[in-house]
Each structure stands twice: as C-alpha cells, then as structure tokens.
PyMOL Python script that loads the backbone (N, CA, C, O; Angstrom):
from pymol import cmd

cmd.read_pdbstr("""\
ATOM      1  N   MET A   1      12.350   3.160 -12.332  1.00  0.00           N
ATOM      2  CA  MET A   1      11.447   3.235 -11.832  1.00  0.00           C
ATOM      3  C   MET A   1      10.125   2.627 -11.472  1.00  0.00           C
ATOM      4  O   MET A   1       9.616   2.342 -10.387  1.00  0.00           O
ATOM      5  N   ILE A   2       9.639   2.491 -12.986  1.00  0.00           N
ATOM      6  CA  ILE A   2       8.500   2.101 -12.813  1.00  0.00           C
ATOM      7  C   ILE A   2       8.566   0.534 -12.604  1.00  0.00           C
ATOM      8  O   ILE A   2       7.556  -0.129 -12.367  1.00  0.00           O
ATOM      9  N   GLU A   3       9.939  -0.050 -12.719  1.00  0.00           N
ATOM     10  CA  GLU A   3      10.046  -1.624 -12.346  1.00  0.00           C
ATOM     11  C   GLU A   3       9.909  -1.950 -11.398  1.00  0.00           C
ATOM     12  O   GLU A   3       9.436  -3.059 -11.153  1.00  0.00           O
ATOM     13  N   THR A   4      10.469  -0.647 -10.007  1.00  0.00           N
ATOM     14  CA  THR A   4      10.698  -0.534  -9.184  1.00  0.00           C
ATOM     15  C   THR A   4       9.072  -1.067  -8.292  1.00  0.00           C
ATOM     16  O   THR A   4       8.880  -1.941  -7.446  1.00  0.00           O
ATOM     17  N   LEU A   5       8.368  -0.328  -8.791  1.00  0.00           N
ATOM     18  CA  LEU A   5       6.796  -0.269  -8.568  1.00  0.00           C
ATOM     19  C   LEU A   5       6.166  -1.301  -8.647  1.00  0.00           C
ATOM     20  O   LEU A   5       5.615  -1.851  -7.693  1.00  0.00           O
ATOM     21  N   PHE A   6       6.170  -1.771 -10.027  1.00  0.00           N
ATOM     22  CA  PHE A   6       5.692  -3.185 -10.534  1.00  0.00           C
ATOM     23  C   PHE A   6       5.951  -4.220  -9.321  1.00  0.00           C
ATOM     24  O   PHE A   6       5.058  -4.773  -8.679  1.00  0.00           O
ATOM     25  N   LEU A   7       7.422  -4.387  -9.117  1.00  0.00           N
ATOM     26  CA  LEU A   7       8.006  -5.386  -8.347  1.00  0.00           C
ATOM     27  C   LEU A   7       7.742  -5.261  -6.930  1.00  0.00           C
ATOM     28  O   LEU A   7       7.994  -6.136  -6.101  1.00  0.00           O
ATOM     29  N   ALA A   8       7.187  -4.054  -6.675  1.00  0.00           N
ATOM     30  CA  ALA A   8       6.647  -3.782  -4.969  1.00  0.00           C
ATOM     31  C   ALA A   8       5.120  -4.243  -5.018  1.00  0.00           C
ATOM     32  O   ALA A   8       4.574  -4.805  -4.069  1.00  0.00           O
ATOM     33  N   LEU A   9       4.618  -4.005  -5.980  1.00  0.00           N
ATOM     34  CA  LEU A   9       3.012  -4.078  -5.844  1.00  0.00           C
ATOM     35  C   LEU A   9       3.038  -5.825  -6.139  1.00  0.00           C
ATOM     36  O   LEU A   9       2.226  -6.486  -5.492  1.00  0.00           O
ATOM     37  N   GLY A  10       3.818  -6.443  -6.954  1.00  0.00           N
ATOM     38  CA  GLY A  10       3.940  -8.095  -6.967  1.00  0.00           C
ATOM     39  C   GLY A  10       4.132  -8.602  -5.695  1.00  0.00           C
ATOM     40  O   GLY A  10       3.538  -9.583  -5.249  1.00  0.00           O
ATOM     41  N   LEU A  11       4.946  -7.948  -5.113  1.00  0.00           N
ATOM     42  CA  LEU A  11       5.333  -8.421  -3.845  1.00  0.00           C
ATOM     43  C   LEU A  11       4.627  -8.797  -2.633  1.00  0.00           C
ATOM     44  O   LEU A  11       4.656  -9.754  -1.859  1.00  0.00           O
ATOM     45  N   VAL A  12       3.585  -7.035  -2.807  1.00  0.00           N
ATOM     46  CA  VAL A  12       2.405  -7.229  -2.069  1.00  0.00           C
ATOM     47  C   VAL A  12       1.265  -8.096  -2.347  1.00  0.00           C
ATOM     48  O   VAL A  12       0.535  -8.609  -1.499  1.00  0.00           O
ATOM     49  N   LEU A  13       1.187  -8.202  -3.522  1.00  0.00           N
ATOM     50  CA  LEU A  13       0.283  -9.272  -3.617  1.00  0.00           C
ATOM     51  C   LEU A  13       0.292 -10.326  -3.410  1.00  0.00           C
ATOM     52  O   LEU A  13      -0.716 -10.932  -3.047  1.00  0.00           O
ATOM     53  N   ILE A  14       1.534 -10.912  -3.592  1.00  0.00           N
ATOM     54  CA  ILE A  14       2.257 -12.299  -3.345  1.00  0.00           C
ATOM     55  C   ILE A  14       1.718 -12.871  -1.833  1.00  0.00           C
ATOM     56  O   ILE A  14       1.170 -13.958  -1.652  1.00  0.00           O
ATOM     57  N   VAL A  15       2.048 -11.745  -0.693  1.00  0.00           N
ATOM     58  CA  VAL A  15       2.206 -11.962   0.427  1.00  0.00           C
ATOM     59  C   VAL A  15       0.891 -12.179   0.753  1.00  0.00           C
ATOM     60  O   VAL A  15       0.506 -13.066   1.514  1.00  0.00           O
ATOM     61  N   GLU A  16       0.024 -11.180   0.046  1.00  0.00           N
ATOM     62  CA  GLU A  16      -1.450 -10.949   0.429  1.00  0.00           C
ATOM     63  C   GLU A  16      -2.499 -12.364  -0.097  1.00  0.00           C
ATOM     64  O   GLU A  16      -3.621 -12.586   0.358  1.00  0.00           O
ATOM     65  N   GLY A  17      -1.840 -13.139  -1.077  1.00  0.00           N
ATOM     66  CA  GLY A  17      -2.777 -14.064  -1.731  1.00  0.00           C
ATOM     67  C   GLY A  17      -2.063 -15.293  -0.784  1.00  0.00           C
ATOM     68  O   GLY A  17      -2.866 -16.119  -0.351  1.00  0.00           O
ATOM     69  N   LEU A  18      -0.877 -15.456  -0.484  1.00  0.00           N
ATOM     70  CA  LEU A  18      -0.486 -16.438   0.568  1.00  0.00           C
ATOM     71  C   LEU A  18      -1.546 -16.332   1.882  1.00  0.00           C
ATOM     72  O   LEU A  18      -2.133 -17.314   2.335  1.00  0.00           O
ATOM     73  N   VAL A  19      -1.642 -15.364   2.253  1.00  0.00           N
ATOM     74  CA  VAL A  19      -2.395 -15.363   3.928  1.00  0.00           C
ATOM     75  C   VAL A  19      -3.880 -15.480   3.544  1.00  0.00           C
ATOM     76  O   VAL A  19      -4.721 -15.689   4.419  1.00  0.00           O
ATOM     77  N   TYR A  20      -4.187 -15.360   2.361  1.00  0.00           N
ATOM     78  CA  TYR A  20      -5.901 -16.035   2.162  1.00  0.00           C
ATOM     79  C   TYR A  20      -5.934 -17.005   1.490  1.00  0.00           C
ATOM     80  O   TYR A  20      -7.024 -17.563   1.359  1.00  0.00           O
ATOM     81  N   ALA A  21      -4.889 -17.486   0.904  1.00  0.00           N
ATOM     82  CA  ALA A  21      -4.754 -18.828   0.727  1.00  0.00           C
ATOM     83  C   ALA A  21      -4.589 -20.078   1.745  1.00  0.00           C
ATOM     84  O   ALA A  21      -5.297 -21.085   1.743  1.00  0.00           O
ATOM     85  N   LEU A  22      -3.454 -19.792   2.656  1.00  0.00           N
ATOM     86  CA  LEU A  22      -3.044 -20.674   3.867  1.00  0.00           C
ATOM     87  C   LEU A  22      -3.665 -20.770   4.847  1.00  0.00           C
ATOM     88  O   LEU A  22      -3.785 -21.815   5.487  1.00  0.00           O
ATOM     89  N   ALA A  23      -4.379 -19.235   5.248  1.00  0.00           N
ATOM     90  CA  ALA A  23      -5.058 -19.157   6.581  1.00  0.00           C
ATOM     91  C   ALA A  23      -6.397 -18.294   6.470  1.00  0.00           C
ATOM     92  O   ALA A  23      -6.644 -17.296   7.146  1.00  0.00           O
ATOM     93  N   PRO A  24      -7.161 -18.825   5.558  1.00  0.00           N
ATOM     94  CA  PRO A  24      -8.501 -18.022   5.698  1.00  0.00           C
ATOM     95  C   PRO A  24      -9.329 -17.888   6.658  1.00  0.00           C
ATOM     96  O   PRO A  24     -10.224 -17.044   6.615  1.00  0.00           O
ATOM     97  N   SER A  25      -9.133 -18.796   7.783  1.00  0.00           N
ATOM     98  CA  SER A  25     -10.120 -18.634   8.723  1.00  0.00           C
ATOM     99  C   SER A  25      -9.509 -17.740   9.702  1.00  0.00           C
ATOM    100  O   SER A  25     -10.266 -16.990  10.318  1.00  0.00           O
ATOM    101  N   ILE A  26      -8.156 -17.702   9.960  1.00  0.00           N
ATOM    102  CA  ILE A  26      -7.435 -16.613  10.591  1.00  0.00           C
ATOM    103  C   ILE A  26      -8.001 -15.088  10.366  1.00  0.00           C
ATOM    104  O   ILE A  26      -8.208 -14.203  11.196  1.00  0.00           O
ATOM    105  N   ILE A  27      -8.179 -15.103   8.921  1.00  0.00           N
ATOM    106  CA  ILE A  27      -8.154 -13.566   8.226  1.00  0.00           C
ATOM    107  C   ILE A  27      -9.740 -13.180   8.778  1.00  0.00           C
ATOM    108  O   ILE A  27     -10.018 -12.000   8.994  1.00  0.00           O
ATOM    109  N   GLU A  28     -10.728 -14.240   8.983  1.00  0.00           N
ATOM    110  CA  GLU A  28     -11.894 -14.142   9.164  1.00  0.00           C
ATOM    111  C   GLU A  28     -12.008 -13.414  10.758  1.00  0.00           C
ATOM    112  O   GLU A  28     -12.899 -12.624  11.068  1.00  0.00           O
ATOM    113  N   GLY A  29     -10.922 -13.861  11.657  1.00  0.00           N
ATOM    114  CA  GLY A  29     -11.026 -13.848  13.043  1.00  0.00           C
ATOM    115  C   GLY A  29     -10.443 -12.280  13.116  1.00  0.00           C
ATOM    116  O   GLY A  29     -10.810 -11.436  13.934  1.00  0.00           O
ATOM    117  N   LEU A  30      -9.388 -12.084  11.998  1.00  0.00           N
ATOM    118  CA  LEU A  30      -8.859 -10.580  12.317  1.00  0.00           C
ATOM    119  C   LEU A  30      -9.743  -9.690  11.961  1.00  0.00           C
ATOM    120  O   LEU A  30      -9.643  -8.667  12.638  1.00  0.00           O
ATOM    121  N   LEU A  31     -10.615  -9.661  11.130  1.00  0.00           N
ATOM    122  CA  LEU A  31     -11.591  -9.034  10.331  1.00  0.00           C
ATOM    123  C   LEU A  31     -12.639  -8.473  11.543  1.00  0.00           C
ATOM    124  O   LEU A  31     -13.117  -7.353  11.720  1.00  0.00           O
ATOM    125  N   ALA A  32     -12.793  -9.795  12.330  1.00  0.00           N
ATOM    126  CA  ALA A  32     -14.018  -9.489  13.119  1.00  0.00           C
ATOM    127  C   ALA A  32     -13.259  -8.964  14.207  1.00  0.00           C
ATOM    128  O   ALA A  32     -13.959  -8.243  14.918  1.00  0.00           O
ATOM    129  N   ALA A  33     -12.139  -9.063  14.571  1.00  0.00           N
ATOM    130  CA  ALA A  33     -11.528  -8.100  15.526  1.00  0.00           C
ATOM    131  C   ALA A  33     -11.066  -6.431  15.251  1.00  0.00           C
ATOM    132  O   ALA A  33     -11.119  -5.524  16.082  1.00  0.00           O
ATOM    133  N   LEU A  34     -10.634  -6.350  13.921  1.00  0.00           N
ATOM    134  CA  LEU A  34     -10.684  -5.258  13.189  1.00  0.00           C
ATOM    135  C   LEU A  34     -11.918  -4.383  13.519  1.00  0.00           C
ATOM    136  O   LEU A  34     -11.797  -3.250  13.984  1.00  0.00           O
ATOM    137  N   ARG A  35     -13.307  -5.059  13.213  1.00  0.00           N
ATOM    138  CA  ARG A  35     -14.745  -4.477  13.280  1.00  0.00           C
ATOM    139  C   ARG A  35     -14.816  -3.869  14.589  1.00  0.00           C
ATOM    140  O   ARG A  35     -15.396  -2.798  14.766  1.00  0.00           O
ATOM    141  N   ALA A  36     -14.173  -4.601  15.632  1.00  0.00           N
ATOM    142  CA  ALA A  36     -14.648  -4.244  17.179  1.00  0.00           C
ATOM    143  C   ALA A  36     -13.733  -3.125  17.596  1.00  0.00           C
ATOM    144  O   ALA A  36     -13.883  -2.771  18.765  1.00  0.00           O
ATOM    145  N   LEU A  37     -12.807  -2.484  16.889  1.00  0.00           N
ATOM    146  CA  LEU A  37     -11.934  -1.571  17.203  1.00  0.00           C
ATOM    147  C   LEU A  37     -12.298  -0.221  16.980  1.00  0.00           C
ATOM    148  O   LEU A  37     -12.912  -0.169  15.914  1.00  0.00           O
ATOM    149  N   PRO A  38     -12.190   0.956  17.534  1.00  0.00           N
ATOM    150  CA  PRO A  38     -13.026   1.716  17.170  1.00  0.00           C
ATOM    151  C   PRO A  38     -12.079   2.370  15.950  1.00  0.00           C
ATOM    152  O   PRO A  38     -10.920   1.977  15.819  1.00  0.00           O
ATOM    153  N   ILE A  39     -12.750   3.582  14.902  1.00  0.00           N
ATOM    154  CA  ILE A  39     -12.335   3.951  13.734  1.00  0.00           C
ATOM    155  C   ILE A  39     -10.988   4.788  13.826  1.00  0.00           C
ATOM    156  O   ILE A  39     -10.138   4.763  12.936  1.00  0.00           O
ATOM    157  N   GLU A  40     -10.879   5.540  15.009  1.00  0.00           N
ATOM    158  CA  GLU A  40      -9.671   6.195  15.205  1.00  0.00           C
ATOM    159  C   GLU A  40      -8.626   5.521  15.514  1.00  0.00           C
ATOM    160  O   GLU A  40      -7.533   5.839  15.047  1.00  0.00           O
ATOM    161  N   GLN A  41      -8.777   4.453  16.371  1.00  0.00           N
ATOM    162  CA  GLN A  41      -7.630   3.243  16.411  1.00  0.00           C
ATOM    163  C   GLN A  41      -6.945   2.307  15.479  1.00  0.00           C
ATOM    164  O   GLN A  41      -5.826   1.806  15.579  1.00  0.00           O
ATOM    165  N   ARG A  42      -7.894   2.169  14.504  1.00  0.00           N
ATOM    166  CA  ARG A  42      -7.732   1.738  13.183  1.00  0.00           C
ATOM    167  C   ARG A  42      -7.150   2.704  11.935  1.00  0.00           C
ATOM    168  O   ARG A  42      -6.457   2.270  11.015  1.00  0.00           O
ATOM    169  N   ARG A  43      -7.570   4.091  12.091  1.00  0.00           N
ATOM    170  CA  ARG A  43      -6.688   5.011  11.685  1.00  0.00           C
ATOM    171  C   ARG A  43      -5.400   5.128  11.714  1.00  0.00           C
ATOM    172  O   ARG A  43      -4.675   5.272  10.729  1.00  0.00           O
ATOM    173  N   TYR A  44      -4.928   5.045  13.330  1.00  0.00           N
ATOM    174  CA  TYR A  44      -3.881   4.975  13.861  1.00  0.00           C
ATOM    175  C   TYR A  44      -2.912   3.860  13.586  1.00  0.00           C
ATOM    176  O   TYR A  44      -1.691   3.998  13.646  1.00  0.00           O
ATOM    177  N   MET A  45      -3.503   2.808  13.296  1.00  0.00           N
ATOM    178  CA  MET A  45      -2.762   1.494  12.766  1.00  0.00           C
ATOM    179  C   MET A  45      -2.226   1.318  11.786  1.00  0.00           C
ATOM    180  O   MET A  45      -1.201   0.657  11.613  1.00  0.00           O
ATOM    181  N   GLY A  46      -3.053   2.072  10.764  1.00  0.00           N
ATOM    182  CA  GLY A  46      -3.165   2.309   9.197  1.00  0.00           C
ATOM    183  C   GLY A  46      -2.041   3.351   8.819  1.00  0.00           C
ATOM    184  O   GLY A  46      -1.429   3.269   7.754  1.00  0.00           O
ATOM    185  N   LEU A  47      -1.810   4.321   9.743  1.00  0.00           N
ATOM    186  CA  LEU A  47      -0.729   5.487   9.642  1.00  0.00           C
ATOM    187  C   LEU A  47       0.660   4.733  10.122  1.00  0.00           C
ATOM    188  O   LEU A  47       1.751   4.922   9.583  1.00  0.00           O
ATOM    189  N   ALA A  48       0.446   3.931  11.125  1.00  0.00           N
ATOM    190  CA  ALA A  48       1.818   3.403  11.571  1.00  0.00           C
ATOM    191  C   ALA A  48       2.183   2.085  10.804  1.00  0.00           C
ATOM    192  O   ALA A  48       3.324   1.626  10.863  1.00  0.00           O
ATOM    193  N   ALA A  49       1.312   1.566  10.176  1.00  0.00           N
ATOM    194  CA  ALA A  49       1.677   0.685   8.980  1.00  0.00           C
ATOM    195  C   ALA A  49       2.446   1.422   7.789  1.00  0.00           C
ATOM    196  O   ALA A  49       3.507   1.019   7.313  1.00  0.00           O
ATOM    197  N   LEU A  50       1.744   2.573   7.375  1.00  0.00           N
ATOM    198  CA  LEU A  50       2.147   3.412   6.375  1.00  0.00           C
ATOM    199  C   LEU A  50       3.682   3.740   6.528  1.00  0.00           C
ATOM    200  O   LEU A  50       4.509   3.477   5.656  1.00  0.00           O
ATOM    201  N   ALA A  51       4.046   4.496   8.037  1.00  0.00           N
ATOM    202  CA  ALA A  51       5.084   5.065   8.348  1.00  0.00           C
ATOM    203  C   ALA A  51       5.996   3.771   8.293  1.00  0.00           C
ATOM    204  O   ALA A  51       6.981   3.908   7.567  1.00  0.00           O
ATOM    205  N   LEU A  52       5.871   2.602   8.886  1.00  0.00           N
ATOM    206  CA  LEU A  52       6.513   1.381   8.890  1.00  0.00           C
ATOM    207  C   LEU A  52       7.297   1.052   7.467  1.00  0.00           C
ATOM    208  O   LEU A  52       8.504   0.838   7.356  1.00  0.00           O
ATOM    209  N   GLY A  53       6.222   1.067   6.315  1.00  0.00           N
ATOM    210  CA  GLY A  53       6.433   0.607   5.018  1.00  0.00           C
ATOM    211  C   GLY A  53       7.573   1.989   4.217  1.00  0.00           C
ATOM    212  O   GLY A  53       8.529   1.838   3.457  1.00  0.00           O
ATOM    213  N   LEU A  54       7.075   3.034   4.678  1.00  0.00           N
ATOM    214  CA  LEU A  54       7.904   4.101   3.991  1.00  0.00           C
ATOM    215  C   LEU A  54       9.244   3.738   4.805  1.00  0.00           C
ATOM    216  O   LEU A  54      10.153   3.392   4.051  1.00  0.00           O
ATOM    217  N   ALA A  55       9.586   3.739   6.229  1.00  0.00           N
ATOM    218  CA  ALA A  55      10.666   3.061   6.397  1.00  0.00           C
ATOM    219  C   ALA A  55      11.613   2.053   6.224  1.00  0.00           C
ATOM    220  O   ALA A  55      12.810   2.010   6.510  1.00  0.00           O
ATOM    221  N   LEU A  56      10.787   1.173   5.652  1.00  0.00           N
ATOM    222  CA  LEU A  56      11.510   0.071   4.856  1.00  0.00           C
ATOM    223  C   LEU A  56      12.120   0.548   3.659  1.00  0.00           C
ATOM    224  O   LEU A  56      13.315   0.627   3.372  1.00  0.00           O
ATOM    225  N   VAL A  57      11.171   0.834   3.053  1.00  0.00           N
ATOM    226  CA  VAL A  57      11.258   1.180   1.389  1.00  0.00           C
ATOM    227  C   VAL A  57      12.551   2.359   1.447  1.00  0.00           C
ATOM    228  O   VAL A  57      13.206   2.507   0.415  1.00  0.00           O
ATOM    229  N   TRP A  58      12.916   3.225   2.729  1.00  0.00           N
ATOM    230  CA  TRP A  58      13.804   4.091   2.578  1.00  0.00           C
ATOM    231  C   TRP A  58      15.260   3.019   3.092  1.00  0.00           C
ATOM    232  O   TRP A  58      16.354   2.954   2.530  1.00  0.00           O
ATOM    233  N   VAL A  59      14.969   2.554   3.859  1.00  0.00           N
ATOM    234  CA  VAL A  59      16.169   1.474   4.230  1.00  0.00           C
ATOM    235  C   VAL A  59      16.511   0.743   3.148  1.00  0.00           C
ATOM    236  O   VAL A  59      17.716   0.493   3.129  1.00  0.00           O
ATOM    237  N   ALA A  60      15.814   0.250   2.119  1.00  0.00           N
ATOM    238  CA  ALA A  60      16.021  -0.792   0.988  1.00  0.00           C
ATOM    239  C   ALA A  60      16.594   0.166  -0.367  1.00  0.00           C
ATOM    240  O   ALA A  60      17.214  -0.194  -1.368  1.00  0.00           O
ATOM    241  N   LYS A  61      16.158   1.393   0.014  1.00  0.00           N
ATOM    242  CA  LYS A  61      16.907   2.052  -1.180  1.00  0.00           C
ATOM    243  C   LYS A  61      18.444   2.427  -0.542  1.00  0.00           C
ATOM    244  O   LYS A  61      19.443   2.130  -1.196  1.00  0.00           O
ATOM    245  N   ALA A  62      18.526   2.906   0.398  1.00  0.00           N
ATOM    246  CA  ALA A  62      19.808   3.480   1.396  1.00  0.00           C
ATOM    247  C   ALA A  62      20.648   2.136   0.709  1.00  0.00           C
ATOM    248  O   ALA A  62      21.724   2.257   0.124  1.00  0.00           O
ATOM    249  N   LEU A  63      19.952   0.883   0.901  1.00  0.00           N
ATOM    250  CA  LEU A  63      21.289  -0.282   1.122  1.00  0.00           C
ATOM    251  C   LEU A  63      21.322  -0.650  -0.485  1.00  0.00           C
ATOM    252  O   LEU A  63      21.668  -1.765  -0.875  1.00  0.00           O
ATOM    253  N   GLY A  64      20.983   0.254  -1.240  1.00  0.00           N
ATOM    254  CA  GLY A  64      21.013   0.006  -3.119  1.00  0.00           C
ATOM    255  C   GLY A  64      20.067  -0.575  -3.643  1.00  0.00           C
ATOM    256  O   GLY A  64      20.310  -0.598  -4.850  1.00  0.00           O
ATOM    257  N   ALA A  65      18.640  -1.310  -3.336  1.00  0.00           N
ATOM    258  CA  ALA A  65      17.930  -1.739  -3.914  1.00  0.00           C
ATOM    259  C   ALA A  65      17.042  -1.020  -4.746  1.00  0.00           C
ATOM    260  O   ALA A  65      16.206  -1.620  -5.421  1.00  0.00           O
TER     261      ALA A  65
END
""", "prot")
cmd.dss("prot")
cmd.show_as("cartoon", "prot")
cmd.util.cbc("prot")
cmd.orient("prot")
C-alpha cells in the first residue's frame, strides 16, 4: 500500500516538474488566468480535479494496478 502511495506521489512530481521545466511561461499565464477567476469557481475546479483523480485511481485499481 505504501509503495503505491510513493509511486503515485512520484508520478505527480514528475509531471509537475516537467511542466515547470518545459513551459514556465505558460505556467505564468495559467496562474494569471486562475487569479482572475472567482474563488468559488476555483473551488469547483479543484473538486472536479479531485473527483477525476479518484475516478482514475478507482479504474486503475479495478484493472489490477
């Protein structure tokens, strides 16, 4: 179980690191666009990302990961 947690955390850090390393100017624009959104909309986007992540983990586990 802890191995899966470390694997998931490592994969998230790899993807995040690649985005910041390969496209830092795009990140600046994305952060500016996020600042322009109302807090409630950002909260709903976060909840949607959470739900999508949970669904992906559930599918991966159902497929035998």
